[in-house]
C-alpha positions as CSV (number, residue, x, y, z in Angstrom):
1,M,-31.9,43.2,105.6
2,T,-29.5,46.2,105.4
3,P,-28.6,47.8,102.0
4,T,-25.0,46.4,102.5
5,N,-26.4,42.9,102.9
6,V,-28.6,43.3,99.8
7,V,-25.6,44.3,97.7
8,L,-23.4,41.6,99.2
9,D,-26.0,39.0,98.4
10,A,-26.3,40.3,94.8
11,V,-22.5,40.1,94.4
12,M,-22.4,36.6,95.8
13,Q,-25.2,35.5,93.3
14,E,-23.1,36.9,90.4
15,I,-20.0,35.1,91.7
16,E,-21.9,31.8,92.0
17,Q,-22.9,32.1,88.3
18,M,-19.3,32.5,87.2
19,P,-17.6,29.5,85.6
20,P,-14.9,28.2,88.0
21,E,-12.1,28.7,85.5
22,Y,-12.7,32.5,85.6
23,L,-12.7,32.8,89.4
24,P,-8.9,33.5,89.7
25,N,-9.3,36.4,87.3
26,L,-12.3,37.7,89.1
27,L,-10.4,37.5,92.4
28,Q,-7.6,39.6,90.9
29,I,-10.1,42.2,89.6
30,V,-11.8,42.4,93.0
31,R,-8.4,42.8,94.7
32,L,-7.2,45.5,92.3
33,F,-10.5,47.4,92.7
34,R,-10.3,47.3,96.5
35,E,-6.7,48.6,96.4
36,S,-7.7,51.4,94.0
37,V,-10.5,52.7,96.2
38,T,-9.1,52.2,99.7
39,L,-6.8,54.8,101.3
40,K,-3.5,53.8,102.6
41,S,-2.8,54.6,106.2
42,A,-1.1,57.8,107.0
43,E,2.0,55.9,108.1
44,E,2.1,53.9,104.9
45,S,1.7,57.1,102.8
46,F,4.4,58.8,104.7
47,R,6.8,55.9,104.3
48,Q,6.1,55.8,100.6
49,G,6.6,59.5,100.2
50,W,9.8,59.4,102.3
51,H,11.2,56.6,100.2
52,E,10.4,58.4,97.0
53,A,12.0,61.6,98.3
54,M,15.1,59.8,99.5
55,T,15.6,57.8,96.2
56,G,15.1,60.8,93.9
57,Q,11.7,59.8,92.7
58,T,10.5,63.4,92.7
59,I,9.3,66.1,90.2
60,P,10.9,69.5,90.4
61,L,8.5,72.1,91.8
62,T,9.0,74.2,88.6
63,E,7.6,71.3,86.5
64,L,4.8,70.3,88.9
65,W,2.1,72.3,87.0
66,D,3.4,71.8,83.5
67,G,0.7,70.8,81.1
68,I,-2.2,72.0,83.3
69,D,-4.2,74.8,81.7
70,A,-5.7,76.6,84.7
71,E,-7.2,80.0,83.7
């Protein structure tokens, strides 16, 4: 059994022990976690950046490093 399968089996065992009424919340947690650790495609990142630039959702370059104490 591969290390991935071992972990997947352990995750499945934990899920099977979860009371059914908590499964929707667990699903939401898993989805949020996946979204936080996976990278967007280059195209999606560009589209988001372009949209932010075109709608004024930017920070002036002069303020970009404010509050960062680099010595």
